[in-house]
C-alpha positions as CSV (number, residue, x, y, z in Angstrom):
1,M,13.3,-2.1,-15.5
2,G,13.8,-1.1,-12.1
3,S,12.4,-2.0,-8.5
4,L,10.2,0.6,-6.6
5,L,8.9,0.6,-2.9
6,V,6.2,2.6,-2.1
7,H,6.3,3.4,1.6
8,V,2.7,4.5,2.8
9,T,2.1,6.1,6.2
10,H,-0.8,8.2,5.4
11,G,-4.4,6.7,5.8
12,P,-8.0,7.8,5.7
13,E,-7.2,11.3,7.0
14,A,-5.4,12.0,3.8
15,P,-7.6,10.4,1.1
16,T,-5.6,12.2,-1.8
17,R,-2.4,11.1,-0.7
18,A,-3.4,7.5,0.1
19,A,-4.9,7.2,-3.4
20,L,-1.8,8.5,-5.1
21,A,0.5,5.8,-3.4
22,F,-1.7,3.1,-4.9
23,L,-2.0,5.0,-8.4
24,V,1.8,5.4,-8.3
25,A,2.4,1.7,-7.5
26,R,-0.1,0.7,-10.0
27,T,1.4,2.7,-12.8
28,A,4.9,1.5,-12.1
29,A,3.7,-2.0,-12.3
30,E,1.8,-1.5,-15.4
31,E,5.0,-0.1,-17.0
32,G,6.7,-3.4,-15.9
33,H,8.7,-2.4,-12.7
34,E,8.9,-4.5,-10.0
35,V,6.7,-2.9,-7.2
36,S,6.3,-3.5,-3.3
37,M,4.3,-1.5,-1.1
38,F,4.8,-1.2,2.9
39,L,1.9,0.2,4.8
40,A,2.5,1.5,8.3
41,G,1.0,3.7,11.0
42,D,-2.7,4.8,9.9
43,A,-2.0,3.4,6.6
44,V,-2.8,0.0,7.7
45,Y,-6.5,1.2,7.7
46,L,-6.5,1.4,4.1
47,L,-6.5,-2.3,4.0
48,K,-10.0,-2.4,5.4
49,A,-12.5,-3.0,2.9
50,E,-15.0,-0.2,4.2
51,V,-12.3,2.1,4.2
52,T,-11.0,1.4,0.7
53,A,-14.5,1.7,-0.6
54,S,-15.2,5.1,0.6
55,L,-12.0,6.9,-0.3
56,Q,-11.7,9.1,-3.3
57,G,-8.5,11.3,-3.9
58,I,-8.7,14.4,-5.5
59,G,-7.2,14.1,-9.1
60,T,-5.9,10.9,-7.9
61,G,-9.0,8.4,-8.5
62,S,-10.7,5.8,-6.4
63,L,-8.8,4.1,-3.8
64,A,-10.6,0.9,-4.6
65,E,-10.1,1.0,-8.2
66,H,-6.4,1.4,-7.5
67,T,-6.3,-1.2,-4.7
68,A,-7.9,-4.0,-7.1
69,A,-5.4,-3.1,-9.7
70,V,-2.5,-3.4,-7.6
71,A,-3.5,-6.7,-6.4
72,E,-4.2,-7.8,-10.0
73,L,-0.9,-6.7,-11.2
74,G,0.8,-9.0,-8.5
75,V,2.2,-6.1,-6.4
76,T,3.6,-7.4,-3.3
77,V,2.0,-5.7,-0.3
78,F,3.2,-5.7,3.4
79,C,1.6,-4.0,6.3
80,S,3.4,-3.1,9.6
81,G,2.2,-6.1,11.9
82,M,2.6,-3.7,15.2
83,S,0.6,-0.9,13.3
84,A,-2.1,-3.4,12.3
85,N,-2.3,-4.9,15.8
86,S,-2.4,-1.9,17.6
87,R,-5.3,-0.2,15.0
88,G,-7.5,-3.4,14.9
89,V,-6.7,-4.4,11.6
90,T,-7.4,-8.2,11.3
91,D,-6.2,-10.9,8.8
92,E,-9.3,-10.8,7.1
93,D,-8.8,-7.1,6.4
94,L,-5.6,-8.1,4.5
95,G,-7.3,-10.0,2.1
96,A,-8.3,-7.7,-0.8
97,T,-4.7,-6.9,-1.2
98,D,-3.2,-10.1,-0.2
99,A,-1.0,-8.5,2.3
100,S,1.2,-9.8,4.6
101,R,2.0,-8.8,8.1
102,A,5.7,-7.7,8.5
103,M,8.0,-6.1,11.2
104,P,10.6,-3.1,10.7
105,A,13.2,-5.4,9.4
106,K,11.2,-6.1,6.3
107,L,10.9,-2.3,5.5
108,V,14.7,-1.9,5.9
109,E,15.3,-4.9,3.6
110,L,12.9,-3.7,1.2
111,T,14.5,0.0,1.2
112,F,17.9,-1.5,0.5
113,A,16.8,-3.9,-2.0
114,S,14.9,-1.4,-4.2
115,D,16.1,0.9,-6.8
116,R,14.0,3.9,-5.5
117,V,11.6,4.2,-2.5
118,L,8.5,6.8,-2.7
119,T,6.7,7.7,0.7
120,Y,3.2,9.0,0.8
């Protein structure tokens, strides 16, 4: 099996793209691949429970359902600490996915350590 990094930069303004990112991460994890996610920019809003609950992608399903599955499957989720801080995303918001704050160096590390990288 391979390793996949899903880098998410779109947030609530693009619900289909946001749900697709989590659907792809979920699918890869269900197939046995090692999956990591890194949310940056407006994507950090996707960690807020009220945002997650409200988003439904067109043809990509419920963000809440995919987020729960990603957490249950043990996908490692990181969010840009700088993006989170500047957008008011708190440590409490990170709870649903058990996301960790990280700096750009972590994104670089994950990129070079992964077999493949997808960006949404």
